[in-house]
N, CA, C and O atoms as a printed pandas DataFrame, in Angstrom:
     atom_number atom_name residue_name chain_id  residue_number  x_coord  y_coord  z_coord
0              1         N          MET        A               1  -12.001   31.003    4.541
1              2        CA          MET        A               1  -12.782   30.422    5.610
2              3         C          MET        A               1  -13.512   31.546    6.344
3              4         O          MET        A               1  -12.901   32.557    6.691
4              5         N          ALA        A               2  -14.757   31.385    6.573
5              6        CA          ALA        A               2  -15.585   32.393    7.229
6              7         C          ALA        A               2  -15.265   32.460    8.720
7              8         O          ALA        A               2  -14.911   31.464    9.351
8              9         N          LEU        A               3  -15.401   33.662    9.254
9             10        CA          LEU        A               3  -15.173   33.863   10.678
10            11         C          LEU        A               3  -16.367   33.365   11.475
11            12         O          LEU        A               3  -17.513   33.462   11.034
12            13         N          THR        A               4  -16.084   32.839   12.636
13            14        CA          THR        A               4  -17.164   32.444   13.532
14            15         C          THR        A               4  -17.715   33.709   14.191
15            16         O          THR        A               4  -17.100   34.773   14.134
16            17         N          GLU        A               5  -18.873   33.573   14.810
17            18        CA          GLU        A               5  -19.466   34.717   15.508
18            19         C          GLU        A               5  -18.550   35.201   16.631
19            20         O          GLU        A               5  -18.447   36.405   16.864
20            21         N          ALA        A               6  -17.895   34.295   17.315
21            22        CA          ALA        A               6  -16.975   34.671   18.393
22            23         C          ALA        A               6  -15.787   35.452   17.842
23            24         O          ALA        A               6  -15.348   36.424   18.456
24            25         N          GLN        A               7  -15.263   35.036   16.686
25            26        CA          GLN        A               7  -14.147   35.748   16.062
26            27         C          GLN        A               7  -14.581   37.150   15.630
27            28         O          GLN        A               7  -13.836   38.116   15.792
28            29         N          LYS        A               8  -15.783   37.249   15.085
29            30        CA          LYS        A               8  -16.304   38.557   14.673
30            31         C          LYS        A               8  -16.431   39.487   15.871
31            32         O          LYS        A               8  -16.055   40.657   15.798
32            33         N          ARG        A               9  -16.966   38.961   16.984
33            34        CA          ARG        A               9  -17.097   39.774   18.200
34            35         C          ARG        A               9  -15.730   40.212   18.707
35            36         O          ARG        A               9  -15.554   41.366   19.098
36            37         N          ALA        A              10  -14.765   39.303   18.702
37            38        CA          ALA        A              10  -13.417   39.632   19.164
38            39         C          ALA        A              10  -12.783   40.693   18.264
39            40         O          ALA        A              10  -12.162   41.633   18.761
40            41         N          ASN        A              11  -12.932   40.552   16.955
41            42        CA          ASN        A              11  -12.400   41.546   16.016
42            43         C          ASN        A              11  -13.045   42.907   16.240
43            44         O          ASN        A              11  -12.356   43.926   16.289
44            45         N          ASN        A              12  -14.365   42.922   16.375
45            46        CA          ASN        A              12  -15.076   44.187   16.583
46            47         C          ASN        A              12  -14.672   44.849   17.893
47            48         O          ASN        A              12  -14.545   46.071   17.963
48            49         N          LYS        A              13  -14.468   44.038   18.935
49            50        CA          LYS        A              13  -14.040   44.579   20.226
50            51         C          LYS        A              13  -12.654   45.203   20.100
51            52         O          LYS        A              13  -12.414   46.303   20.600
52            53         N          TYR        A              14  -11.740   44.497   19.429
53            54        CA          TYR        A              14  -10.386   45.023   19.236
54            55         C          TYR        A              14  -10.427   46.338   18.453
55            56         O          TYR        A              14   -9.779   47.313   18.835
56            57         N          ILE        A              15  -11.177   46.359   17.378
57            58        CA          ILE        A              15  -11.279   47.562   16.550
58            59         C          ILE        A              15  -11.835   48.725   17.359
59            60         O          ILE        A              15  -11.318   49.839   17.277
60            61         N          ALA        A              16  -12.875   48.481   18.134
61            62        CA          ALA        A              16  -13.486   49.544   18.942
62            63         C          ALA        A              16  -12.513   50.097   19.976
63            64         O          ALA        A              16  -12.533   51.294   20.263
64            65         N          GLU        A              17  -11.666   49.245   20.537
65            66        CA          GLU        A              17  -10.745   49.667   21.588
66            67         C          GLU        A              17   -9.454   50.278   21.068
67            68         O          GLU        A              17   -8.860   51.117   21.745
68            69         N          HIS        A              18   -8.998   49.873   19.869
69            70        CA          HIS        A              18   -7.658   50.240   19.428
70            71         C          HIS        A              18   -7.574   51.037   18.123
71            72         O          HIS        A              18   -6.504   51.537   17.776
72            73         N          MET        A              19   -8.657   51.157   17.418
73            74        CA          MET        A              19   -8.592   51.784   16.095
74            75         C          MET        A              19   -9.480   53.021   16.044
75            76         O          MET        A              19  -10.441   53.150   16.803
76            77         N          THR        A              20   -9.136   53.929   15.131
77            78        CA          THR        A              20   -9.966   55.088   14.859
78            79         C          THR        A              20   -9.840   55.409   13.379
79            80         O          THR        A              20   -8.983   54.858   12.688
80            81         N          VAL        A              21  -10.679   56.284   12.902
81            82        CA          VAL        A              21  -10.672   56.654   11.495
82            83         C          VAL        A              21  -10.198   58.095   11.370
83            84         O          VAL        A              21  -10.707   58.986   12.050
84            85         N          LEU        A              22   -9.218   58.318   10.494
85            86        CA          LEU        A              22   -8.808   59.655   10.111
86            87         C          LEU        A              22   -9.354   59.876    8.706
87            88         O          LEU        A              22   -9.287   58.978    7.868
88            89         N          GLY        A              23   -9.878   61.029    8.450
89            90        CA          GLY        A              23  -10.443   61.261    7.131
90            91         C          GLY        A              23  -10.286   62.698    6.686
91            92         O          GLY        A              23   -9.990   63.587    7.483
92            93         N          CYS        A              24  -10.487   62.905    5.423
93            94        CA          CYS        A              24  -10.508   64.258    4.871
94            95         C          CYS        A              24  -11.538   64.280    3.738
95            96         O          CYS        A              24  -11.820   63.257    3.115
96            97         N          LYS        A              25  -12.073   65.435    3.495
97            98        CA          LYS        A              25  -13.060   65.572    2.432
98            99         C          LYS        A              25  -12.370   66.035    1.158
99           100         O          LYS        A              25  -11.592   66.989    1.163
100          101         N          VAL        A              26  -12.668   65.343    0.074
101          102        CA          VAL        A              26  -12.164   65.697   -1.247
102          103         C          VAL        A              26  -13.318   65.571   -2.233
103          104         O          VAL        A              26  -14.320   64.909   -1.963
104          105         N          ARG        A              27  -13.158   66.204   -3.353
105          106        CA          ARG        A              27  -14.186   66.097   -4.397
106          107         C          ARG        A              27  -14.269   64.659   -4.888
107          108         O          ARG        A              27  -13.272   63.938   -4.927
108          109         N          LYS        A              28  -15.479   64.258   -5.262
109          110        CA          LYS        A              28  -15.708   62.888   -5.715
110          111         C          LYS        A              28  -14.815   62.522   -6.891
111          112         O          LYS        A              28  -14.302   61.405   -6.964
112          113         N          GLU        A              29  -14.631   63.457   -7.807
113          114        CA          GLU        A              29  -13.806   63.196   -8.988
114          115         C          GLU        A              29  -12.368   62.897   -8.576
115          116         O          GLU        A              29  -11.722   62.009   -9.131
116          117         N          TYR        A              30  -11.881   63.650   -7.599
117          118        CA          TYR        A              30  -10.522   63.448   -7.095
118          119         C          TYR        A              30  -10.408   62.079   -6.428
119          120         O          TYR        A              30   -9.452   61.342   -6.669
120          121         N          ALA        A              31  -11.374   61.749   -5.600
121          122        CA          ALA        A              31  -11.378   60.460   -4.917
122          123         C          ALA        A              31  -11.396   59.316   -5.933
123          124         O          ALA        A              31  -10.696   58.318   -5.759
124          125         N          ASP        A              32  -12.184   59.460   -6.977
125          126        CA          ASP        A              32  -12.241   58.429   -8.020
126          127         C          ASP        A              32  -10.882   58.250   -8.684
127          128         O          ASP        A              32  -10.466   57.122   -8.948
128          129         N          LYS        A              33  -10.184   59.359   -8.956
129          130        CA          LYS        A              33   -8.847   59.293   -9.565
130          131         C          LYS        A              33   -7.865   58.590   -8.638
131          132         O          LYS        A              33   -7.064   57.766   -9.078
132          133         N          VAL        A              34   -7.933   58.921   -7.350
133          134        CA          VAL        A              34   -7.035   58.303   -6.375
134          135         C          VAL        A              34   -7.302   56.805   -6.289
135          136         O          VAL        A              34   -6.364   56.007   -6.299
136          137         N          ARG        A              35   -8.561   56.419   -6.205
137          138        CA          ARG        A              35   -8.905   54.994   -6.122
138          139         C          ARG        A              35   -8.436   54.240   -7.361
139          140         O          ARG        A              35   -7.896   53.139   -7.258
140          141         N          GLU        A              36   -8.643   54.835   -8.526
141          142        CA          GLU        A              36   -8.241   54.186   -9.781
142          143         C          GLU        A              36   -6.720   54.033   -9.846
143          144         O          GLU        A              36   -6.219   52.978  -10.235
144          145         N          LYS        A              37   -5.992   55.072   -9.471
145          146        CA          LYS        A              37   -4.523   55.009   -9.478
146          147         C          LYS        A              37   -4.036   53.965   -8.483
147          148         O          LYS        A              37   -3.107   53.216   -8.784
148          149         N          ALA        A              38   -4.642   53.904   -7.308
149          150        CA          ALA        A              38   -4.262   52.900   -6.311
150          151         C          ALA        A              38   -4.488   51.499   -6.874
151          152         O          ALA        A              38   -3.648   50.615   -6.710
152          153         N          LYS        A              39   -5.615   51.305   -7.530
153          154        CA          LYS        A              39   -5.924   50.001   -8.125
154          155         C          LYS        A              39   -4.886   49.631   -9.181
155          156         O          LYS        A              39   -4.426   48.490   -9.235
156          157         N          GLU        A              40   -4.524   50.596  -10.015
157          158        CA          GLU        A              40   -3.505   50.363  -11.043
158          159         C          GLU        A              40   -2.170   49.972  -10.424
159          160         O          GLU        A              40   -1.441   49.147  -10.975
160          161         N          GLU        A              41   -1.855   50.564   -9.287
161          162        CA          GLU        A              41   -0.595   50.298   -8.598
162          163         C          GLU        A              41   -0.651   49.028   -7.748
163          164         O          GLU        A              41    0.363   48.596   -7.200
164          165         N          GLY        A              42   -1.834   48.437   -7.641
165          166        CA          GLY        A              42   -1.984   47.225   -6.849
166          167         C          GLY        A              42   -1.922   47.477   -5.354
167          168         O          GLY        A              42   -1.431   46.639   -4.598
168          169         N          THR        A              43   -2.417   48.625   -4.928
169          170        CA          THR        A              43   -2.397   48.979   -3.517
170          171         C          THR        A              43   -3.766   49.517   -3.124
171          172         O          THR        A              43   -4.698   49.501   -3.929
172          173         N          SER        A              44   -3.888   49.988   -1.901
173          174        CA          SER        A              44   -5.156   50.550   -1.452
174          175         C          SER        A              44   -4.957   52.000   -1.040
175          176         O          SER        A              44   -3.842   52.426   -0.738
176          177         N          VAL        A              45   -6.030   52.738   -1.032
177          178        CA          VAL        A              45   -5.974   54.130   -0.585
178          179         C          VAL        A              45   -5.516   54.167    0.870
179          180         O          VAL        A              45   -4.734   55.038    1.249
180          181         N          ASN        A              46   -5.989   53.242    1.677
181          182        CA          ASN        A              46   -5.602   53.190    3.080
182          183         C          ASN        A              46   -4.085   53.039    3.230
183          184         O          ASN        A              46   -3.469   53.739    4.034
184          185         N          SER        A              47   -3.487   52.137    2.466
185          186        CA          SER        A              47   -2.044   51.928    2.592
186          187         C          SER        A              47   -1.259   53.141    2.107
187          188         O          SER        A              47   -0.201   53.450    2.656
188          189         N          ILE        A              48   -1.758   53.827    1.092
189          190        CA          ILE        A              48   -1.109   55.050    0.613
190          191         C          ILE        A              48   -1.143   56.116    1.704
191          192         O          ILE        A              48   -0.123   56.733    2.012
192          193         N          LEU        A              49   -2.313   56.325    2.281
193          194        CA          LEU        A              49   -2.447   57.343    3.326
194          195         C          LEU        A              49   -1.595   56.998    4.543
195          196         O          LEU        A              49   -0.954   57.877    5.118
196          197         N          LYS        A              50   -1.582   55.736    4.937
197          198        CA          LYS        A              50   -0.786   55.340    6.092
198          199         C          LYS        A              50    0.695   55.584    5.836
199          200         O          LYS        A              50    1.397   56.076    6.719
200          201         N          ARG        A              51    1.182   55.251    4.647
201          202        CA          ARG        A              51    2.593   55.474    4.307
202          203         C          ARG        A              51    2.944   56.958    4.374
203          204         O          ARG        A              51    3.981   57.330    4.924
204          205         N          VAL        A              52    2.089   57.794    3.821
205          206        CA          VAL        A              52    2.345   59.232    3.829
206          207         C          VAL        A              52    2.302   59.779    5.255
207          208         O          VAL        A              52    3.124   60.622    5.614
208          209         N          LEU        A              53    1.365   59.317    6.063
209          210        CA          LEU        A              53    1.297   59.757    7.453
210          211         C          LEU        A              53    2.528   59.302    8.238
211          212         O          LEU        A              53    3.048   60.056    9.061
212          213         N          ASP        A              54    2.996   58.084    7.994
213          214        CA          ASP        A              54    4.224   57.608    8.647
214          215         C          ASP        A              54    5.413   58.495    8.278
215          216         O          ASP        A              54    6.215   58.860    9.138
216          217         N          GLU        A              55    5.521   58.840    6.981
217          218        CA          GLU        A              55    6.600   59.743    6.534
218          219         C          GLU        A              55    6.476   61.107    7.219
219          220         O          GLU        A              55    7.481   61.690    7.623
220          221         N          PHE        A              56    5.275   61.606    7.346
221          222        CA          PHE        A              56    5.040   62.891    8.002
222          223         C          PHE        A              56    5.498   62.853    9.463
223          224         O          PHE        A              56    6.126   63.795    9.946
224          225         N          LEU        A              57    5.182   61.766   10.158
225          226        CA          LEU        A              57    5.547   61.644   11.568
226          227         C          LEU        A              57    7.049   61.493   11.770
227          228         O          LEU        A              57    7.577   61.857   12.820
228          229         N          GLU        A              58    7.740   60.953   10.759
229          230        CA          GLU        A              58    9.182   60.770   10.870
230          231         C          GLU        A              58    9.978   62.066   10.698
231          232         O          GLU        A              58   11.172   62.099   10.996
232          233         N          LYS        A              59    9.338   63.119   10.227
233          234        CA          LYS        A              59   10.045   64.393   10.031
234          235         C          LYS        A              59   10.549   64.952   11.331
235          236         O          LYS        A              59   11.166   66.017   11.348
């Protein structure tokens, strides 16, 4: 079901207030390998990075 314009505005407002992007630069070939492996595993690059960051913070 498609989001209404009001839902889109609410989502965008929440994202702007509560979310940020963490990133790192890697070679395109490396990024392609990571994306392909994530796809094979049935997960996303975002979820992999979040899991690793959570483990890092728990140290």
